[in-house]
Structure formats: structure tokens, C-alpha cells
C-alpha positions as CSV (number, residue, x, y, z in Angstrom):
1,M,68.8,-23.5,124.0
2,S,66.2,-25.9,122.6
3,E,62.6,-26.0,123.8
4,S,63.1,-29.5,125.2
5,S,66.1,-28.5,127.3
6,T,64.2,-25.3,128.5
7,S,61.2,-27.5,129.4
8,D,63.4,-30.0,131.2
9,A,65.0,-27.2,133.4
10,L,61.6,-25.6,134.1
11,I,60.0,-28.9,135.1
12,R,62.9,-29.8,137.4
13,R,62.7,-26.4,139.0
14,A,58.9,-26.6,139.4
15,I,59.2,-30.0,141.1
16,A,62.0,-28.8,143.4
17,E,60.1,-25.6,144.3
18,K,56.6,-27.2,144.4
19,R,55.3,-24.7,141.8
20,V,52.3,-25.1,139.5
21,V,53.0,-25.2,135.7
22,R,51.0,-24.2,132.6
23,F,51.6,-25.9,129.3
24,T,49.9,-26.8,126.0
25,L,49.0,-30.3,125.1
26,D,47.0,-31.4,122.1
27,G,46.0,-27.8,121.4
28,G,44.7,-27.1,124.9
29,V,46.2,-25.1,127.7
30,R,46.4,-27.0,131.0
31,T,47.5,-26.1,134.6
32,A,48.9,-28.7,136.8
33,E,51.1,-29.7,139.8
34,P,54.1,-31.6,138.5
35,H,54.8,-34.6,140.7
36,D,57.0,-37.2,138.9
37,Y,59.3,-36.7,135.9
38,G,61.2,-39.4,134.0
39,V,61.2,-42.1,131.4
40,R,58.2,-44.5,131.4
41,N,57.4,-47.0,128.7
42,G,60.4,-45.7,126.7
43,K,59.0,-42.1,126.6
44,T,59.9,-39.0,128.6
45,Q,56.8,-38.3,130.7
46,L,55.5,-36.1,133.5
47,L,52.9,-37.3,136.0
48,V,50.8,-34.3,137.0
49,F,47.8,-33.5,139.2
50,Q,45.9,-31.4,136.7
51,I,44.0,-28.6,138.4
52,G,42.7,-26.5,135.5
53,G,42.4,-26.0,131.8
54,A,41.5,-28.3,128.9
55,S,40.8,-32.0,129.5
56,R,39.8,-34.7,127.0
57,S,39.6,-37.5,129.5
58,G,37.2,-36.4,132.2
59,G,36.7,-34.1,135.1
60,L,39.2,-32.1,137.1
61,P,41.1,-32.1,139.3
62,D,42.7,-35.5,138.5
63,W,46.0,-37.3,137.8
64,R,47.2,-37.1,134.2
65,W,50.2,-38.5,132.2
66,V,51.9,-36.0,129.9
67,E,54.2,-37.2,127.1
68,L,56.8,-34.4,126.8
69,A,57.1,-35.0,123.0
70,R,53.4,-33.9,122.8
71,A,53.6,-30.9,125.2
72,S,55.0,-27.4,124.7
73,A,55.1,-23.9,126.0
74,F,55.8,-24.8,129.6
75,E,55.5,-21.9,132.0
76,L,56.4,-21.7,135.7
77,L,53.6,-20.0,137.7
78,G,53.9,-18.2,141.0
79,Q,51.3,-20.6,142.6
80,T,52.7,-23.3,144.9
81,F,51.3,-26.6,146.1
82,R,51.9,-28.6,149.3
83,G,53.8,-31.4,147.7
84,G,53.1,-35.1,147.3
85,R,49.5,-36.4,147.1
86,V,48.2,-39.8,148.0
87,A,47.6,-41.8,144.8
88,P,44.3,-43.7,144.6
89,S,46.2,-47.0,144.3
90,G,48.5,-46.1,147.2
91,K,51.5,-46.9,145.0
92,H,54.0,-45.0,142.9
93,A,54.2,-45.6,139.1
94,Q,57.1,-47.7,137.9
95,W,59.7,-45.7,136.0
96,E,62.6,-46.9,133.8
97,Q,64.4,-43.7,134.9
98,L,63.2,-41.1,137.4
99,F,64.6,-37.6,137.0
100,A,62.7,-35.8,139.7
101,R,60.0,-36.5,142.3
102,V,58.2,-33.9,144.4
103,G,58.8,-34.0,148.1
104,A,56.3,-34.9,150.8
105,A,53.4,-32.5,151.4
106,T,54.0,-29.6,153.8
107,K,51.3,-28.1,156.0
């Protein structure tokens, strides 16, 4: 099985089970809640709420876009999260194709 198909299955499972993931992006290890997964601007991407690890674009926690072609070594962690979060704009991102979206937050 290729890394991309392994990553795909892991990301879909993490979203379905509301589980935190760890992955490498641009040489840094990051920890995040995966929220939306699909094709946006012609690229397979993951919208995450990053809660730990490396960051080149500011403080954490915060929303981040992850291009799957640049990310690797996805791991499913035992830590769970409540589910959907309110976006600052109040709107969902526009996707060309949406593979998976996390469900509403639970108490």
C-alpha cells in the first residue's frame, strides 16, 4: 500500500472518530485536529485545527491548510476532540470535492 493511500485511510478514520493526528510538514512535526478533507484549488488538502508542534505562520492553536503532497508520516493518536469548531468567518471553505468532514461538536 502506498503512503498516500495509507494517509488517505488514516485521515478518513481520524475525521470519523474525531481523533487527533500527528504528521510531518516542511520538516516539522505537527499535531492537529483534522476537520475537512478534499480537493481545493486543484490540490488534495486537509483543513486542520493545529494544536501543537512546529509552525511557520504564527501562534497556536490555529487553523491551517495542509497540502497532502507536502505532508507525510501521518499517525493516528489516542487523543480525541469534540468535533466541529466555529470558524472565525462563520463559513465553510469552498471545496471542489469534499471527501470527509468532521461532525458537530459533542459535549
